C-alpha positions as CSV (number, residue, x, y, z in Angstrom):
1,M,-19.9,-43.8,-27.2
2,L,-19.1,-45.4,-23.8
3,L,-17.7,-43.0,-21.2
4,K,-15.6,-44.4,-18.4
5,T,-14.3,-42.4,-15.4
6,N,-11.0,-43.6,-14.2
7,L,-9.7,-41.2,-11.5
8,G,-6.4,-41.2,-9.6
9,A,-2.7,-40.1,-9.8
10,G,-3.5,-37.0,-11.7
11,G,-5.0,-38.8,-14.6
12,S,-2.1,-41.3,-14.9
13,I,-4.3,-44.3,-14.3
14,A,-6.6,-43.4,-17.1
15,A,-3.7,-42.5,-19.3
16,M,-2.1,-45.9,-18.9
17,E,-5.3,-47.7,-19.7
18,V,-5.5,-45.8,-23.1
19,I,-1.7,-46.2,-23.8
20,R,-2.0,-50.0,-23.4
21,S,-5.1,-50.2,-25.7
22,A,-5.0,-51.0,-29.4
23,P,-4.2,-47.9,-31.6
24,D,-7.4,-48.3,-33.6
25,G,-9.2,-45.2,-32.5
26,Y,-11.8,-46.9,-30.4
27,T,-10.2,-46.2,-27.0
28,L,-9.4,-42.5,-26.4
29,L,-8.4,-40.3,-23.5
30,F,-10.1,-37.0,-22.7
31,S,-7.2,-35.5,-20.9
32,S,-6.4,-32.4,-18.9
33,N,-3.0,-30.8,-19.0
34,S,-2.1,-32.8,-15.8
35,A,-1.8,-36.2,-17.6
36,A,-0.7,-34.7,-20.9
37,A,2.0,-32.3,-19.6
38,S,2.3,-31.0,-16.0
39,N,2.5,-34.5,-14.3
40,V,6.0,-34.7,-15.7
41,A,7.1,-31.9,-13.4
42,L,4.7,-32.3,-10.5
43,L,5.1,-36.1,-9.8
44,K,8.3,-37.9,-9.0
45,S,7.7,-40.4,-11.6
46,I,5.0,-41.4,-14.1
47,P,4.9,-44.7,-16.0
48,Y,4.7,-43.1,-19.5
49,D,6.1,-40.3,-21.6
50,P,3.2,-38.0,-22.8
51,L,5.2,-36.9,-25.8
52,K,6.0,-40.5,-27.0
53,D,3.1,-42.7,-25.7
54,F,0.1,-40.7,-27.1
55,S,-1.2,-39.9,-30.5
56,P,-2.3,-36.2,-30.2
57,I,-5.7,-35.9,-31.8
58,A,-7.5,-32.7,-31.0
59,A,-7.5,-29.8,-28.6
60,V,-10.8,-29.1,-26.8
61,G,-10.6,-26.1,-24.6
62,E,-8.9,-24.2,-21.9
63,N,-9.6,-22.6,-18.6
64,M,-7.5,-20.1,-16.6
65,L,-7.0,-19.0,-13.1
66,V,-7.8,-15.6,-11.6
67,L,-6.0,-13.6,-9.0
68,M,-8.7,-12.9,-6.4
69,V,-8.6,-10.6,-3.3
70,K,-11.3,-9.8,-0.8
71,A,-14.0,-7.5,-2.1
72,D,-12.9,-4.6,0.2
73,H,-9.2,-5.1,-0.3
74,P,-7.4,-1.7,-0.7
75,A,-5.9,-2.8,-4.0
76,K,-8.3,-2.2,-6.9
77,N,-6.1,-3.5,-9.7
78,I,-2.9,-5.5,-10.1
79,Q,-0.7,-2.5,-10.1
80,E,-2.0,-1.4,-6.8
81,F,-1.7,-4.9,-5.4
82,I,2.0,-5.2,-6.5
83,Q,2.6,-1.8,-4.7
84,Y,0.7,-3.1,-1.6
85,A,2.7,-6.3,-1.5
86,T,6.1,-4.7,-2.1
87,Q,5.4,-2.3,0.8
88,R,4.9,-5.4,3.1
89,P,7.7,-7.8,2.3
90,G,7.1,-11.2,3.9
91,K,3.7,-10.1,5.4
92,V,1.4,-10.9,2.5
93,N,0.0,-14.4,2.5
94,A,-1.8,-16.4,-0.2
95,S,-3.9,-19.6,-0.1
96,Y,-3.8,-22.3,-2.7
97,G,-5.8,-25.4,-3.2
98,S,-4.2,-26.8,-6.4
99,S,-0.8,-27.2,-7.9
100,S,-1.6,-24.6,-10.6
101,S,-2.5,-22.1,-7.9
102,Q,0.7,-22.9,-6.1
103,V,2.8,-22.3,-9.2
104,S,0.9,-19.1,-10.0
105,I,1.8,-17.7,-6.6
106,A,5.5,-18.4,-7.3
107,V,5.3,-16.8,-10.7
108,L,3.6,-13.7,-9.2
109,N,6.4,-13.4,-6.7
110,K,9.0,-13.6,-9.4
111,L,7.5,-11.4,-12.1
112,G,5.9,-8.9,-9.7
113,K,9.1,-8.9,-7.5
114,V,7.1,-9.4,-4.4
115,D,7.6,-11.6,-1.3
116,S,4.4,-13.4,-0.5
117,L,4.0,-16.7,1.3
118,G,1.8,-19.5,-0.1
119,V,-0.2,-21.6,2.3
120,A,-1.6,-25.0,1.3
121,Y,-5.3,-25.7,1.7
122,K,-7.3,-28.9,1.1
123,G,-9.1,-27.7,-2.0
124,I,-10.1,-24.5,-3.7
125,P,-13.3,-23.7,-1.6
126,L,-11.3,-23.6,1.6
127,A,-8.6,-21.5,0.0
128,M,-11.3,-19.0,-1.2
129,N,-13.0,-19.0,2.2
130,D,-10.0,-17.7,4.0
131,V,-9.5,-14.9,1.5
132,M,-13.1,-13.9,2.0
133,A,-12.6,-14.0,5.8
134,G,-9.5,-11.8,5.6
135,V,-7.2,-14.6,6.9
136,V,-5.0,-14.4,3.8
137,D,-4.6,-11.7,1.2
138,Y,-5.2,-13.5,-2.1
139,T,-5.5,-16.7,-4.0
140,F,-5.6,-18.0,-7.5
141,V,-8.8,-19.9,-8.4
142,D,-10.4,-21.2,-11.6
143,L,-12.5,-18.9,-13.7
144,G,-15.8,-20.5,-12.8
145,N,-15.4,-20.1,-9.1
146,S,-14.0,-16.6,-9.7
147,M,-17.0,-15.5,-11.7
148,A,-19.4,-16.8,-9.1
149,Q,-17.6,-15.1,-6.1
150,A,-17.2,-11.8,-8.1
151,K,-20.9,-11.8,-9.0
152,G,-21.8,-12.4,-5.3
153,G,-19.6,-9.4,-4.3
154,K,-17.4,-11.5,-2.0
155,L,-14.1,-11.4,-4.0
156,R,-12.5,-9.0,-6.4
157,P,-10.7,-10.2,-9.6
158,L,-7.4,-8.5,-10.3
159,G,-6.3,-10.5,-13.4
160,I,-6.4,-13.8,-15.3
161,T,-3.4,-16.0,-15.8
162,A,-3.7,-16.3,-19.6
163,L,-1.8,-14.2,-22.1
164,K,-5.0,-12.6,-23.5
165,R,-8.3,-11.6,-21.9
166,S,-11.0,-14.1,-21.9
167,P,-14.1,-13.5,-24.0
168,L,-16.1,-14.8,-21.1
169,V,-15.0,-11.9,-18.9
170,P,-13.6,-9.3,-21.3
171,D,-13.4,-6.6,-18.7
172,W,-11.0,-8.6,-16.5
173,P,-7.4,-7.8,-17.5
174,S,-4.8,-10.4,-18.2
175,L,-1.9,-10.4,-15.8
176,A,0.4,-10.5,-18.8
177,E,-0.7,-7.0,-19.6
178,S,1.4,-5.9,-16.6
179,M,3.7,-8.9,-16.3
180,P,4.6,-10.3,-19.8
181,V,4.8,-14.1,-20.1
182,F,2.4,-14.7,-17.2
183,D,0.7,-17.7,-18.8
184,I,-0.7,-20.6,-16.7
185,T,-3.8,-22.3,-18.0
186,A,-5.6,-25.6,-17.6
187,W,-6.4,-27.2,-20.9
188,F,-8.1,-30.3,-22.3
189,A,-7.4,-32.5,-25.3
190,L,-8.4,-35.7,-26.9
191,L,-5.5,-38.2,-27.1
192,G,-5.1,-41.8,-28.3
193,P,-2.4,-44.5,-27.9
194,A,0.8,-44.1,-29.9
195,G,0.8,-45.5,-33.4
196,M,-2.7,-44.6,-34.5
197,P,-3.1,-44.5,-38.3
198,K,-3.0,-40.9,-39.7
199,D,-6.3,-41.1,-41.5
200,V,-8.1,-42.1,-38.2
201,V,-6.4,-39.3,-36.3
202,D,-7.3,-36.8,-39.0
203,K,-10.9,-38.0,-39.1
204,L,-11.3,-37.7,-35.4
205,N,-9.7,-34.2,-35.4
206,A,-12.1,-33.0,-38.1
207,T,-15.1,-34.3,-36.2
208,M,-14.0,-32.6,-33.0
209,G,-13.3,-29.4,-34.9
210,Q,-16.8,-29.4,-36.4
211,A,-18.4,-30.1,-33.1
212,L,-16.5,-27.3,-31.4
213,K,-17.9,-24.8,-34.0
214,T,-21.5,-25.5,-33.2
215,K,-23.4,-23.1,-31.0
216,E,-24.6,-25.9,-28.7
217,S,-21.0,-26.9,-27.9
218,Q,-19.8,-23.4,-27.5
219,D,-22.7,-22.6,-25.1
220,K,-22.0,-25.7,-23.1
221,L,-18.3,-24.9,-22.8
222,S,-19.1,-21.3,-21.9
223,N,-21.4,-22.5,-19.1
224,I,-18.5,-24.3,-17.5
225,C,-16.1,-21.4,-18.2
226,I,-14.1,-23.2,-20.9
227,Q,-12.9,-21.5,-24.0
228,A,-12.8,-23.7,-27.1
229,M,-9.4,-24.5,-28.7
230,V,-9.0,-25.8,-32.2
231,M,-5.7,-27.3,-33.4
232,T,-4.4,-29.8,-35.9
233,P,-2.8,-32.9,-34.6
234,D,0.6,-31.6,-35.4
235,Q,-0.2,-28.3,-33.7
236,L,-1.4,-30.1,-30.6
237,K,1.8,-32.2,-30.5
238,T,3.9,-29.0,-30.6
239,F,1.7,-27.4,-28.0
240,M,2.1,-30.4,-25.7
241,G,5.9,-30.3,-26.0
242,S,6.0,-26.6,-25.1
243,E,3.7,-27.2,-22.1
244,V,5.9,-30.0,-20.8
245,N,8.9,-27.6,-21.0
246,K,7.0,-24.7,-19.5
247,W,5.7,-26.7,-16.5
248,T,9.1,-28.3,-15.9
249,R,10.6,-24.8,-15.8
250,L,7.9,-23.2,-13.6
251,V,8.0,-26.0,-11.0
252,K,11.8,-25.8,-10.8
253,E,11.7,-22.0,-10.5
254,A,9.0,-22.3,-7.8
255,N,11.1,-24.8,-5.9
256,I,8.1,-27.2,-5.7
257,Q,9.1,-30.7,-4.7
258,P,7.5,-33.4,-6.9
259,E,5.2,-35.7,-5.0
C-alpha cells in the first residue's frame, strides 16, 4: 500500500484527487469528518458533494472534545460551571483553536443557557495555554491533549462532547448527561470514488472490520485516543448524511460565517 499525504483546504484537495480517480478500489481516501461532512457547512464552497461523489466503504474511529478549565477553577463539575457562568453573564471567556471547538462553545451557550464569549487562537496549544494561565475560563480540546494536561494537573476535565462516556476515560462524564443532544465528535472513515463495484466495497469493508477487531489495531488507536467504529457501507452512508445535516445546523445556529 502506498500512502500519500495531500494536505490543504480541510482535506478537499485530497478528496478531489480520489474523486477523479478510477472507481476500481485502488485509490482511496482516509478522510476525517472535515472532508466527508463538516466542510459543507464551514467552507463557502467545495468542489464536490460528499454524499454523491464518494463510495462510503468503512468507518474507522472517532475522537471527541473535552471541556477543560484550569485545575484550580472553582467549578468542579459541569453543573457547577453552568452555575458559575450564569452568575457572570458576558464575563466568561473561552479560547478555541479549531472549528469544532468554536462550534462546541456555541452549543454550550445554547444548551447551558450561558453567555460566554469565544476567542479565536492560532491552534489548540495556544488556546490551552491561556486557560492554564487564567486568561480565559475554558476551552474545548481533543481527548489526547485533554488526557495529557489532566494527568499533569494543569487542567481539569468537566465533560466530553460525545453522547456516551469514552472507555478511554470512563470516569469523565459526557456533557450529554446534563445537556441532552450535546454531540460533537471528530471521526475518520475510508472512502472511495463514486461508482465503485459493490463486491469491491464489501471486501474492503470486511477487511477493515477484521483489522479493527485485532488487539494490535485497538491498542494503536487507544494510544492516539481514538475509539474504533465499525459500520457497514450503508450505515456509513446514512451516518455521513446525518453528520452533514448536523454540522449545517450547528454552524448556522452558532452564526459562524463560512470561510
